[in-house]
PDB file of N, CA, C and O in Angstrom:
ATOM      1  N   UNK A   1    -157.171-251.820 113.154  1.00  0.00           N
ATOM      2  CA  UNK A   1    -156.759-252.020 114.410  1.00  0.00           C
ATOM      3  C   UNK A   1    -156.542-253.445 114.843  1.00  0.00           C
ATOM      4  O   UNK A   1    -155.449-253.867 115.219  1.00  0.00           O
ATOM      5  N   UNK A   2    -157.726-254.218 114.765  1.00  0.00           N
ATOM      6  CA  UNK A   2    -157.762-255.636 114.900  1.00  0.00           C
ATOM      7  C   UNK A   2    -156.667-256.270 114.420  1.00  0.00           C
ATOM      8  O   UNK A   2    -156.188-257.146 115.141  1.00  0.00           O
ATOM      9  N   UNK A   3    -156.073-256.007 113.214  1.00  0.00           N
ATOM     10  CA  UNK A   3    -154.832-256.734 112.544  1.00  0.00           C
ATOM     11  C   UNK A   3    -153.730-256.545 113.246  1.00  0.00           C
ATOM     12  O   UNK A   3    -152.802-257.351 113.315  1.00  0.00           O
ATOM     13  N   UNK A   4    -153.804-255.193 113.938  1.00  0.00           N
ATOM     14  CA  UNK A   4    -152.442-254.897 114.673  1.00  0.00           C
ATOM     15  C   UNK A   4    -152.465-255.512 115.826  1.00  0.00           C
ATOM     16  O   UNK A   4    -151.400-255.949 116.261  1.00  0.00           O
ATOM     17  N   UNK A   5    -153.620-255.677 116.543  1.00  0.00           N
ATOM     18  CA  UNK A   5    -153.768-256.309 117.844  1.00  0.00           C
ATOM     19  C   UNK A   5    -153.174-257.985 117.594  1.00  0.00           C
ATOM     20  O   UNK A   5    -152.485-258.583 118.420  1.00  0.00           O
ATOM     21  N   UNK A   6    -153.583-258.495 116.385  1.00  0.00           N
ATOM     22  CA  UNK A   6    -153.398-259.783 116.216  1.00  0.00           C
ATOM     23  C   UNK A   6    -151.678-259.789 115.976  1.00  0.00           C
ATOM     24  O   UNK A   6    -150.957-260.613 116.539  1.00  0.00           O
ATOM     25  N   UNK A   7    -151.300-259.016 115.298  1.00  0.00           N
ATOM     26  CA  UNK A   7    -149.945-259.039 114.877  1.00  0.00           C
ATOM     27  C   UNK A   7    -149.178-258.790 116.633  1.00  0.00           C
ATOM     28  O   UNK A   7    -148.252-259.520 116.988  1.00  0.00           O
ATOM     29  N   UNK A   8    -149.599-257.955 117.334  1.00  0.00           N
ATOM     30  CA  UNK A   8    -148.940-257.755 118.697  1.00  0.00           C
ATOM     31  C   UNK A   8    -149.063-259.214 119.260  1.00  0.00           C
ATOM     32  O   UNK A   8    -148.050-259.799 119.644  1.00  0.00           O
ATOM     33  N   UNK A   9    -150.320-259.812 119.312  1.00  0.00           N
ATOM     34  CA  UNK A   9    -150.265-261.492 119.897  1.00  0.00           C
ATOM     35  C   UNK A   9    -149.187-262.238 119.280  1.00  0.00           C
ATOM     36  O   UNK A   9    -148.318-262.783 119.961  1.00  0.00           O
ATOM     37  N   UNK A  10    -149.211-262.281 118.037  1.00  0.00           N
ATOM     38  CA  UNK A  10    -148.171-262.990 117.442  1.00  0.00           C
ATOM     39  C   UNK A  10    -146.860-262.744 117.664  1.00  0.00           C
ATOM     40  O   UNK A  10    -146.054-263.674 117.613  1.00  0.00           O
ATOM     41  N   UNK A  11    -146.440-261.377 117.958  1.00  0.00           N
ATOM     42  CA  UNK A  11    -145.312-260.828 118.384  1.00  0.00           C
ATOM     43  C   UNK A  11    -145.056-261.619 119.865  1.00  0.00           C
ATOM     44  O   UNK A  11    -144.019-262.253 120.061  1.00  0.00           O
ATOM     45  N   UNK A  12    -145.789-261.539 120.561  1.00  0.00           N
ATOM     46  CA  UNK A  12    -145.834-262.135 121.979  1.00  0.00           C
ATOM     47  C   UNK A  12    -145.312-263.610 122.001  1.00  0.00           C
ATOM     48  O   UNK A  12    -144.289-264.025 122.546  1.00  0.00           O
ATOM     49  N   UNK A  13    -146.397-264.424 121.166  1.00  0.00           N
ATOM     50  CA  UNK A  13    -146.333-265.864 121.012  1.00  0.00           C
ATOM     51  C   UNK A  13    -145.125-266.406 120.363  1.00  0.00           C
ATOM     52  O   UNK A  13    -144.440-267.326 120.809  1.00  0.00           O
ATOM     53  N   UNK A  14    -144.911-265.703 119.185  1.00  0.00           N
ATOM     54  CA  UNK A  14    -143.743-266.093 118.272  1.00  0.00           C
ATOM     55  C   UNK A  14    -143.044-265.193 117.476  1.00  0.00           C
ATOM     56  O   UNK A  14    -143.364-265.061 116.294  1.00  0.00           O
ATOM     57  N   UNK A  15    -142.014-264.475 118.028  1.00  0.00           N
ATOM     58  CA  UNK A  15    -141.641-263.168 117.695  1.00  0.00           C
ATOM     59  C   UNK A  15    -140.951-263.419 116.330  1.00  0.00           C
ATOM     60  O   UNK A  15    -141.049-262.482 115.537  1.00  0.00           O
ATOM     61  N   UNK A  16    -140.224-264.589 115.881  1.00  0.00           N
ATOM     62  CA  UNK A  16    -139.580-264.768 114.598  1.00  0.00           C
ATOM     63  C   UNK A  16    -140.613-264.869 113.529  1.00  0.00           C
ATOM     64  O   UNK A  16    -140.200-264.415 112.462  1.00  0.00           O
ATOM     65  N   UNK A  17    -141.731-265.289 113.496  1.00  0.00           N
ATOM     66  CA  UNK A  17    -142.781-265.363 112.625  1.00  0.00           C
ATOM     67  C   UNK A  17    -143.583-264.032 112.665  1.00  0.00           C
ATOM     68  O   UNK A  17    -144.386-264.031 111.731  1.00  0.00           O
ATOM     69  N   UNK A  18    -143.645-263.040 113.319  1.00  0.00           N
ATOM     70  CA  UNK A  18    -144.357-261.775 113.745  1.00  0.00           C
ATOM     71  C   UNK A  18    -143.392-261.006 112.737  1.00  0.00           C
ATOM     72  O   UNK A  18    -143.909-260.362 111.825  1.00  0.00           O
ATOM     73  N   UNK A  19    -141.911-261.057 112.881  1.00  0.00           N
ATOM     74  CA  UNK A  19    -141.184-260.194 112.135  1.00  0.00           C
ATOM     75  C   UNK A  19    -141.007-260.682 110.673  1.00  0.00           C
ATOM     76  O   UNK A  19    -140.854-259.877 109.753  1.00  0.00           O
ATOM     77  N   UNK A  20    -141.030-261.958 110.496  1.00  0.00           N
ATOM     78  CA  UNK A  20    -141.153-262.408 108.994  1.00  0.00           C
ATOM     79  C   UNK A  20    -142.377-261.891 108.358  1.00  0.00           C
ATOM     80  O   UNK A  20    -142.292-261.525 107.186  1.00  0.00           O
ATOM     81  N   UNK A  21    -143.605-261.806 109.032  1.00  0.00           N
ATOM     82  CA  UNK A  21    -144.833-261.381 108.643  1.00  0.00           C
ATOM     83  C   UNK A  21    -144.561-259.824 108.437  1.00  0.00           C
ATOM     84  O   UNK A  21    -145.009-259.257 107.440  1.00  0.00           O
ATOM     85  N   UNK A  22    -143.933-259.249 109.249  1.00  0.00           N
ATOM     86  CA  UNK A  22    -143.831-257.775 108.972  1.00  0.00           C
ATOM     87  C   UNK A  22    -142.887-257.407 107.749  1.00  0.00           C
ATOM     88  O   UNK A  22    -143.076-256.346 107.154  1.00  0.00           O
ATOM     89  N   UNK A  23    -141.963-258.196 107.405  1.00  0.00           N
ATOM     90  CA  UNK A  23    -141.272-257.995 106.185  1.00  0.00           C
ATOM     91  C   UNK A  23    -141.725-258.592 104.898  1.00  0.00           C
ATOM     92  O   UNK A  23    -141.271-258.297 103.792  1.00  0.00           O
ATOM     93  N   UNK A  24    -142.585-259.389 105.126  1.00  0.00           N
ATOM     94  CA  UNK A  24    -143.272-259.810 103.889  1.00  0.00           C
ATOM     95  C   UNK A  24    -144.450-259.380 103.450  1.00  0.00           C
ATOM     96  O   UNK A  24    -144.883-259.581 102.315  1.00  0.00           O
ATOM     97  N   UNK A  25    -145.039-258.743 104.378  1.00  0.00           N
ATOM     98  CA  UNK A  25    -146.326-258.272 104.013  1.00  0.00           C
ATOM     99  C   UNK A  25    -146.218-257.164 102.852  1.00  0.00           C
ATOM    100  O   UNK A  25    -146.902-257.338 101.844  1.00  0.00           O
ATOM    101  N   UNK A  26    -145.376-256.015 102.950  1.00  0.00           N
ATOM    102  CA  UNK A  26    -145.238-255.443 101.657  1.00  0.00           C
ATOM    103  C   UNK A  26    -144.801-256.109 100.335  1.00  0.00           C
ATOM    104  O   UNK A  26    -145.225-255.626  99.285  1.00  0.00           O
ATOM    105  N   UNK A  27    -143.932-257.250 100.308  1.00  0.00           N
ATOM    106  CA  UNK A  27    -143.723-257.887  99.172  1.00  0.00           C
ATOM    107  C   UNK A  27    -145.224-258.426  98.620  1.00  0.00           C
ATOM    108  O   UNK A  27    -145.679-258.240  97.491  1.00  0.00           O
ATOM    109  N   UNK A  28    -145.792-259.066  99.614  1.00  0.00           N
ATOM    110  CA  UNK A  28    -147.015-259.680  99.171  1.00  0.00           C
ATOM    111  C   UNK A  28    -148.120-258.583  98.488  1.00  0.00           C
ATOM    112  O   UNK A  28    -148.890-258.776  97.547  1.00  0.00           O
ATOM    113  N   UNK A  29    -147.965-257.665  99.102  1.00  0.00           N
ATOM    114  CA  UNK A  29    -148.757-256.577  98.769  1.00  0.00           C
ATOM    115  C   UNK A  29    -148.472-255.976  97.186  1.00  0.00           C
ATOM    116  O   UNK A  29    -149.299-255.562  96.374  1.00  0.00           O
ATOM    117  N   UNK A  30    -147.075-256.083  97.073  1.00  0.00           N
ATOM    118  CA  UNK A  30    -146.761-255.483  95.700  1.00  0.00           C
ATOM    119  C   UNK A  30    -147.171-256.689  94.639  1.00  0.00           C
ATOM    120  O   UNK A  30    -147.554-256.344  93.521  1.00  0.00           O
ATOM    121  N   UNK A  31    -147.097-258.092  94.968  1.00  0.00           N
ATOM    122  CA  UNK A  31    -147.375-259.218  94.264  1.00  0.00           C
ATOM    123  C   UNK A  31    -148.836-259.132  93.748  1.00  0.00           C
ATOM    124  O   UNK A  31    -149.198-259.305  92.584  1.00  0.00           O
ATOM    125  N   UNK A  32    -149.592-258.842  94.797  1.00  0.00           N
ATOM    126  CA  UNK A  32    -151.122-258.670  94.285  1.00  0.00           C
ATOM    127  C   UNK A  32    -151.665-257.513  93.850  1.00  0.00           C
ATOM    128  O   UNK A  32    -152.841-257.455  93.493  1.00  0.00           O
ATOM    129  N   UNK A  33    -150.957-256.616  93.842  1.00  0.00           N
ATOM    130  CA  UNK A  33    -151.285-255.286  93.037  1.00  0.00           C
ATOM    131  C   UNK A  33    -151.829-255.254  91.824  1.00  0.00           C
ATOM    132  O   UNK A  33    -152.849-254.629  91.535  1.00  0.00           O
ATOM    133  N   UNK A  34    -150.969-256.127  90.858  1.00  0.00           N
ATOM    134  CA  UNK A  34    -151.380-256.239  89.340  1.00  0.00           C
ATOM    135  C   UNK A  34    -152.990-257.084  89.299  1.00  0.00           C
ATOM    136  O   UNK A  34    -153.810-256.848  88.411  1.00  0.00           O
ATOM    137  N   UNK A  35    -153.209-257.978  90.305  1.00  0.00           N
ATOM    138  CA  UNK A  35    -154.200-258.626  90.378  1.00  0.00           C
ATOM    139  C   UNK A  35    -155.607-257.983  90.568  1.00  0.00           C
ATOM    140  O   UNK A  35    -156.686-258.241  90.034  1.00  0.00           O
ATOM    141  N   UNK A  36    -155.181-256.900  91.666  1.00  0.00           N
ATOM    142  CA  UNK A  36    -156.310-255.921  92.339  1.00  0.00           C
ATOM    143  C   UNK A  36    -156.475-255.078  91.043  1.00  0.00           C
ATOM    144  O   UNK A  36    -157.627-254.782  90.727  1.00  0.00           O
ATOM    145  N   UNK A  37    -155.467-254.669  90.276  1.00  0.00           N
ATOM    146  CA  UNK A  37    -155.958-253.615  89.203  1.00  0.00           C
ATOM    147  C   UNK A  37    -156.657-254.298  88.054  1.00  0.00           C
ATOM    148  O   UNK A  37    -157.386-253.706  87.258  1.00  0.00           O
ATOM    149  N   UNK A  38    -156.386-255.571  88.028  1.00  0.00           N
ATOM    150  CA  UNK A  38    -156.926-256.326  86.912  1.00  0.00           C
ATOM    151  C   UNK A  38    -158.639-256.316  87.288  1.00  0.00           C
ATOM    152  O   UNK A  38    -159.590-256.024  86.563  1.00  0.00           O
ATOM    153  N   UNK A  39    -158.605-256.687  88.491  1.00  0.00           N
ATOM    154  CA  UNK A  39    -159.964-256.904  89.130  1.00  0.00           C
ATOM    155  C   UNK A  39    -160.864-255.357  89.026  1.00  0.00           C
ATOM    156  O   UNK A  39    -162.033-255.300  88.645  1.00  0.00           O
ATOM    157  N   UNK A  40    -160.153-254.321  89.394  1.00  0.00           N
ATOM    158  CA  UNK A  40    -161.021-253.354  89.021  1.00  0.00           C
ATOM    159  C   UNK A  40    -161.271-253.091  87.549  1.00  0.00           C
ATOM    160  O   UNK A  40    -162.365-252.626  87.227  1.00  0.00           O
ATOM    161  N   UNK A  41    -160.347-253.350  86.618  1.00  0.00           N
ATOM    162  CA  UNK A  41    -160.640-252.952  85.117  1.00  0.00           C
ATOM    163  C   UNK A  41    -161.806-253.880  84.699  1.00  0.00           C
ATOM    164  O   UNK A  41    -162.709-253.375  84.032  1.00  0.00           O
ATOM    165  N   UNK A  42    -161.878-255.339  85.068  1.00  0.00           N
ATOM    166  CA  UNK A  42    -162.781-256.156  84.895  1.00  0.00           C
ATOM    167  C   UNK A  42    -164.127-255.661  85.500  1.00  0.00           C
ATOM    168  O   UNK A  42    -165.121-255.695  84.775  1.00  0.00           O
ATOM    169  N   UNK A  43    -164.210-255.286  86.543  1.00  0.00           N
ATOM    170  CA  UNK A  43    -165.447-254.695  87.131  1.00  0.00           C
ATOM    171  C   UNK A  43    -165.951-253.543  86.366  1.00  0.00           C
ATOM    172  O   UNK A  43    -167.152-253.446  86.116  1.00  0.00           O
ATOM    173  N   UNK A  44    -165.161-252.734  86.012  1.00  0.00           N
ATOM    174  CA  UNK A  44    -165.283-251.583  85.126  1.00  0.00           C
ATOM    175  C   UNK A  44    -166.009-252.012  83.934  1.00  0.00           C
ATOM    176  O   UNK A  44    -167.066-251.447  83.654  1.00  0.00           O
ATOM    177  N   UNK A  45    -165.505-253.053  83.124  1.00  0.00           N
ATOM    178  CA  UNK A  45    -165.944-253.628  81.800  1.00  0.00           C
ATOM    179  C   UNK A  45    -167.499-254.241  82.000  1.00  0.00           C
ATOM    180  O   UNK A  45    -168.424-254.111  81.198  1.00  0.00           O
ATOM    181  N   UNK A  46    -167.527-254.840  83.098  1.00  0.00           N
ATOM    182  CA  UNK A  46    -168.843-255.343  83.328  1.00  0.00           C
ATOM    183  C   UNK A  46    -169.926-254.429  83.743  1.00  0.00           C
ATOM    184  O   UNK A  46    -171.063-254.602  83.304  1.00  0.00           O
ATOM    185  N   UNK A  47    -169.648-253.461  84.566  1.00  0.00           N
ATOM    186  CA  UNK A  47    -170.571-252.362  84.695  1.00  0.00           C
ATOM    187  C   UNK A  47    -170.700-251.727  83.613  1.00  0.00           C
ATOM    188  O   UNK A  47    -171.885-251.410  83.509  1.00  0.00           O
ATOM    189  N   UNK A  48    -169.929-251.264  82.488  1.00  0.00           N
ATOM    190  CA  UNK A  48    -170.099-250.850  81.304  1.00  0.00           C
ATOM    191  C   UNK A  48    -171.045-251.723  80.417  1.00  0.00           C
ATOM    192  O   UNK A  48    -171.926-251.155  79.771  1.00  0.00           O
ATOM    193  N   UNK A  49    -170.917-252.924  80.365  1.00  0.00           N
ATOM    194  CA  UNK A  49    -171.713-253.889  79.676  1.00  0.00           C
ATOM    195  C   UNK A  49    -173.314-253.925  80.222  1.00  0.00           C
ATOM    196  O   UNK A  49    -174.313-253.996  79.507  1.00  0.00           O
ATOM    197  N   UNK A  50    -173.263-253.854  81.737  1.00  0.00           N
ATOM    198  CA  UNK A  50    -174.781-253.764  82.095  1.00  0.00           C
ATOM    199  C   UNK A  50    -175.204-252.583  82.075  1.00  0.00           C
ATOM    200  O   UNK A  50    -176.383-252.522  82.423  1.00  0.00           O
ATOM    201  N   UNK A  51    -174.679-251.468  81.779  1.00  0.00           N
ATOM    202  CA  UNK A  51    -175.565-250.132  81.355  1.00  0.00           C
ATOM    203  C   UNK A  51    -175.711-250.171  80.069  1.00  0.00           C
ATOM    204  O   UNK A  51    -176.798-249.741  79.684  1.00  0.00           O
ATOM    205  N   UNK A  52    -174.904-250.583  79.166  1.00  0.00           N
ATOM    206  CA  UNK A  52    -175.106-250.954  77.734  1.00  0.00           C
ATOM    207  C   UNK A  52    -176.620-251.669  77.575  1.00  0.00           C
ATOM    208  O   UNK A  52    -177.548-251.144  76.960  1.00  0.00           O
ATOM    209  N   UNK A  53    -176.671-252.730  78.127  1.00  0.00           N
ATOM    210  CA  UNK A  53    -177.695-253.896  77.990  1.00  0.00           C
ATOM    211  C   UNK A  53    -178.731-253.207  78.639  1.00  0.00           C
ATOM    212  O   UNK A  53    -179.836-253.379  78.124  1.00  0.00           O
ATOM    213  N   UNK A  54    -178.677-252.281  79.884  1.00  0.00           N
ATOM    214  CA  UNK A  54    -180.046-251.811  80.400  1.00  0.00           C
ATOM    215  C   UNK A  54    -180.336-250.484  80.042  1.00  0.00           C
ATOM    216  O   UNK A  54    -181.182-249.867  80.690  1.00  0.00           O
ATOM    217  N   UNK A  55    -179.692-249.911  79.004  1.00  0.00           N
ATOM    218  CA  UNK A  55    -180.208-248.718  78.493  1.00  0.00           C
ATOM    219  C   UNK A  55    -181.398-248.421  77.704  1.00  0.00           C
ATOM    220  O   UNK A  55    -182.055-247.381  77.639  1.00  0.00           O
ATOM    221  N   UNK A  56    -181.570-249.747  77.012  1.00  0.00           N
ATOM    222  CA  UNK A  56    -183.033-249.675  76.519  1.00  0.00           C
ATOM    223  C   UNK A  56    -184.239-249.602  77.382  1.00  0.00           C
ATOM    224  O   UNK A  56    -185.236-248.921  77.141  1.00  0.00           O
ATOM    225  N   UNK A  57    -184.036-250.441  78.508  1.00  0.00           N
ATOM    226  CA  UNK A  57    -185.346-250.332  79.624  1.00  0.00           C
ATOM    227  C   UNK A  57    -185.348-249.138  80.379  1.00  0.00           C
ATOM    228  O   UNK A  57    -186.382-248.726  80.905  1.00  0.00           O
ATOM    229  N   UNK A  58    -184.092-248.460  80.486  1.00  0.00           N
ATOM    230  CA  UNK A  58    -184.149-247.086  81.135  1.00  0.00           C
ATOM    231  C   UNK A  58    -184.829-246.270  80.460  1.00  0.00           C
ATOM    232  O   UNK A  58    -185.671-245.589  81.045  1.00  0.00           O
ATOM    233  N   UNK A  59    -184.612-246.121  78.922  1.00  0.00           N
ATOM    234  CA  UNK A  59    -184.910-245.231  78.051  1.00  0.00           C
ATOM    235  C   UNK A  59    -186.738-245.538  78.135  1.00  0.00           C
ATOM    236  O   UNK A  59    -187.613-244.681  78.007  1.00  0.00           O
ATOM    237  N   UNK A  60    -186.861-246.483  78.295  1.00  0.00           N
ATOM    238  CA  UNK A  60    -188.496-246.843  77.863  1.00  0.00           C
ATOM    239  C   UNK A  60    -189.168-246.591  79.291  1.00  0.00           C
ATOM    240  O   UNK A  60    -190.399-246.563  79.312  1.00  0.00           O
ATOM    241  N   UNK A  61    -188.555-246.427  80.338  1.00  0.00           N
ATOM    242  CA  UNK A  61    -189.232-246.056  81.559  1.00  0.00           C
ATOM    243  C   UNK A  61    -189.330-247.125  82.484  1.00  0.00           C
ATOM    244  O   UNK A  61    -190.207-247.040  83.343  1.00  0.00           O
ATOM    245  N   UNK A  62    -188.463-248.284  82.461  1.00  0.00           N
ATOM    246  CA  UNK A  62    -188.431-249.134  83.468  1.00  0.00           C
ATOM    247  C   UNK A  62    -188.273-249.076  84.576  1.00  0.00           C
ATOM    248  O   UNK A  62    -188.176-247.907  84.949  1.00  0.00           O
ATOM    249  N   UNK A  63    -188.164-250.047  85.627  1.00  0.00           N
ATOM    250  CA  UNK A  63    -187.658-249.829  86.920  1.00  0.00           C
ATOM    251  C   UNK A  63    -186.202-249.627  87.117  1.00  0.00           C
ATOM    252  O   UNK A  63    -185.396-250.527  86.887  1.00  0.00           O
ATOM    253  N   UNK A  64    -185.848-248.406  87.558  1.00  0.00           N
ATOM    254  CA  UNK A  64    -184.259-247.882  87.550  1.00  0.00           C
ATOM    255  C   UNK A  64    -183.714-248.746  88.919  1.00  0.00           C
ATOM    256  O   UNK A  64    -184.377-248.888  89.946  1.00  0.00           O
ATOM    257  N   UNK A  65    -182.718-249.140  88.746  1.00  0.00           N
ATOM    258  CA  UNK A  65    -181.795-249.793  90.008  1.00  0.00           C
ATOM    259  C   UNK A  65    -180.582-249.091  90.261  1.00  0.00           C
ATOM    260  O   UNK A  65    -179.824-249.469  91.155  1.00  0.00           O
TER     261      UNK A  65
END
């Protein structure tokens, strides 16, 4: 909702820039999508490695977090 309000302010102040932002937003979203997917994958790998490293402590009754 806040981003929409900011866009309306931009539309009022400089409508060509607001329309350019409206057109370019889906393109930027598509360009950054692979990087976000890679980030999700890397986060999953790190979570798996952390689980594997912490497994002996969990089995021996360490402090679960």
